[in-house]
N, C-alpha and C positions, 0 to 999 in steps of 0.2 A: 466163714465169719471170723475165724480166729485171726488175730493181728500179731505180727512178728517183725523183728528187726534183724533177723539172721536165720540161717537154717539151710538144710539140704532138701531139695524138692525133686521128686521123681514123678514124671508122667509116663505111665506104661500104656501105650495106645495101640489098638489093633487097626483102627481106621480113623482118618481125619478128613474133614471136608476138603475137597479139591476141585479145581476146575476154574474156568473163566468166570469172573464176576463174584468169586467167593473170597471171603476174608476172615478165616478163623484165627483165633489167638488163644494162647495159654500164657498168662502173664500175672504180674503182681504190681500193686500200686496202692496209693491212698488218694482216691479220687477227690476227696473233699478239699484238699489243698494242692492239687496237682498244678505245676510240676515240683513244688517245693519239697515233697518227700520222695520224689522220684518215681520212676516206672521201669520195670524190668520185663522185657518181652522175651520169653523163653522159647516159644514156638509161635510164629506168625506167618501163615501161608497167604500169599497174594497171587491170585489168578493161577497161572500154571507154574509158579515157582517150584524149582526142583532141588534147591540147596538151602539148608536150614541156616538161620542167622539168629544171633542174640543181640538185642539192642537195649541200651540204657538211655532214658530221657530224663533230664534233670533241670534244675534251676542253674543259675550262672556259676562259674568257677568249678567246673568238673571236667577236667581235660586229661586224656590218656597220653597225649603226645610226650614221648621220651620217658614214660614211666612204666611201660609194659615190656618186660624182658622177652626177647624173641624166642628164647629157648623154653619159655613156660607154656607155649600154646602152639597148635598146629595150623590154625586158620590164618585169616588175613583180614585187614580192615576193608569194609565196603568203601566205595568212592562216591564222590559228588562231582558232577560236571554239568555244563549248561547253566551254571549260576549266572544271574544277570551281572554284567560288568558294573563296578562301583561308579564309574564316570558316565558311561553311555547308556546303561540300563538294558543293553542287548545281551542275550544269552551268549556266554563264552564257552564254546565246546572245545577250545584248544587247551584248556587247563583242566586237569583232573586232580582232585585232592582227596586224601584219605579222610574218611568220616570217623575221626577219633576224638572229637569234642562232643561231650554228652549234653551240653546245654542246648535246649530246644530252639534257641535263637542264635546259635553259633554262626558267626560270619563265615562265608565261603562254603557253607553247607546248606542243603535244603531246609526250610523251616520244619522244625520238629523231626529232623532226620536222626539226631542223637548220635551216639557212638555205637557203631555196628560192626560186630565180628562175624565173619562168614566162614562156614566150614569149607574145607578143601574138597570134600567128597561129594559128587553128584548123587542124586537119588536119595537124599536124606530128609525129604519132606514131601507131602502131597501124594499124587498118584503112584509114584515109584515106591514109596514106603507102603502104601496100601496093598500093592501087588504082592509084597512079601510078608504080609501080616503085621505091618507096623514095626514098632520098636520102642525104645525108651529114650526120653529126653531128661537130662539131669542138670540142675543148677545148684551150685554150692556158693552160698553167700556167707562170707566169714569176715566181718569187719575187724575182729580181733587180730587175725593174721593178715588182714589187709588185701582181700581180693574177692572177686566174684568170678566164678568159672562155669563153663558149660560143656557138656558132653552130649553126643548123640550116638546111640547104638542100634544098629539094625537088628530085627528079629533073627534069632539064631546066632548072634554075635555079642550078646550081653556078657559082661564079666561075671565069673562065677560068684564073686562076693556080692555083687549087686543082686543077682538072682536069689541068692540065699537070704539076703536081708529082706527082700520083698516077700519071699515065701514064709519067713518067720515073723512078719510084722504083726500078725494076730496071735502069736504064741508068746505069751508074757513070761513063760518059764525058759524059753530058749531063743532069745532074740539074737540075731546076727547083726553086728554093727556094720553099717556101710563104711568102706575104707577106700575113698577115692584115690589114695596113693597107689593102689594096685590096678587102677583102670587104664593107665596110659595117659598121655597128654590130653588135656581138654582142647577143644577147638577154639574156645573163647577164653580170654583172660583179661580182666579189668582190675586195675590197681586202685584201691581206695584206702582212705585212712591216713595216718601219720606218714609223712615222707612222700606222699603221692600228690597228684594234681587235683584230687577230688576227696574232700573230707567225707568221712563215713556218714555224717548227719545229712547228706544228700538223699539217703535212703532210710526211711523210718515208717513204722506203723503200717506195713503192707498187709494185704490179704490176697488170696489167690482168686483169679478171675478166669473162667473158661467161657468163651462166647463165639458166636458166628454172626458175621455181618455180611451184607451183600453190597457190592459196589462201594459207595462211600468215598471218602477223601483219598484213600490209598488204592484199593482195587479199581475203583471207578476212574480215578485220574490216570492210572496205568493201563486201562483197558485197551485203548487204541494201540499202544505199543506192544502189550503182551498178547493180545488176541486180535490181530489185524484183520483176519478173514471175517470174524464175527462183527468187528467194528464196521467194516464195509457193508455187511449184510443188513445191519440194524441201524445204520447211521441216522442220528437225529441232530440236525443243525451243526454237524461237524464238532459236536461236543462229546468228549469221552465219557463223562459221568452220565449224561442223559442217554447216551447210546448203551452204556452198560445197564442202566435201569430198564431200558426197552427190551434188552436181551433177557433179563431176569423176568420181566413181566410176561414174556412169551411162553414162560413155563417150559423151558427146554428139558428134554429127557436127561441131559447131562447133570441136572440138579439132583438126580437120584444119588449122586455121589457126595452131596453136601450134608454130611452127618458125621458126628463124633461117635466112636465106639471105643470106650475107655476101659481097660482092664483094671486100672487102679491109679490112684494118686497117693503118694507117700510123702510124709513130711517128718523130718528128723531134726532134732536139736541136741547139742551136747549137754550133758547133765551138769 
């Protein structure tokens, strides 16, 4: 319930929902005025997705193009293709553009795609992470210094400083301060504030949300592409969302993996 405009957020997770038709998310927003105060998706698993992404969704005039130094992050921008041609209305699969505009109605991107940074390492979300006992997802939101950053660390590969800060979180006499400068490059870096293409007031009054949805506008619409065998088996009127819902309604054994098991959520702010 706590509201904030900055901070460092850590999700230490042992198991996350995974599999076809599943759409779990760990994110921050201010729903009452969305998208005016923005949305930050820290972890968002879609069907059988295997690579973690961080996405920002905002009102107009929040663009990362030419504002994000390449040396500040290790990931890459997601892409958009198949966008309807401006003149013909037909999907154009010959053009692929980087999803670096955070506005939910940005031209040349899918509606509500936002600006999306993708980690370079496979196996950083979903079933692959669950098999190794999960890991930690970290977001640093610092409008004073002009950035939003994301890291992912697999179980057994967390930085010593991060482990120590989490272990000391309940010890008020011996707190270890998280120091992201010792963790290596983040996979995601978004420039905000003065001198950027996105003023810091695009992100205000957020709170943390942890949820699990089935199918819906994202996992449902991608179901035919992400889970083709199941789409053929449960096909309903050649509709991806309806077919996804039919699969979920069949109560498949695979849904036994659709649960969160969280070791801890940690929130830090500078004094």
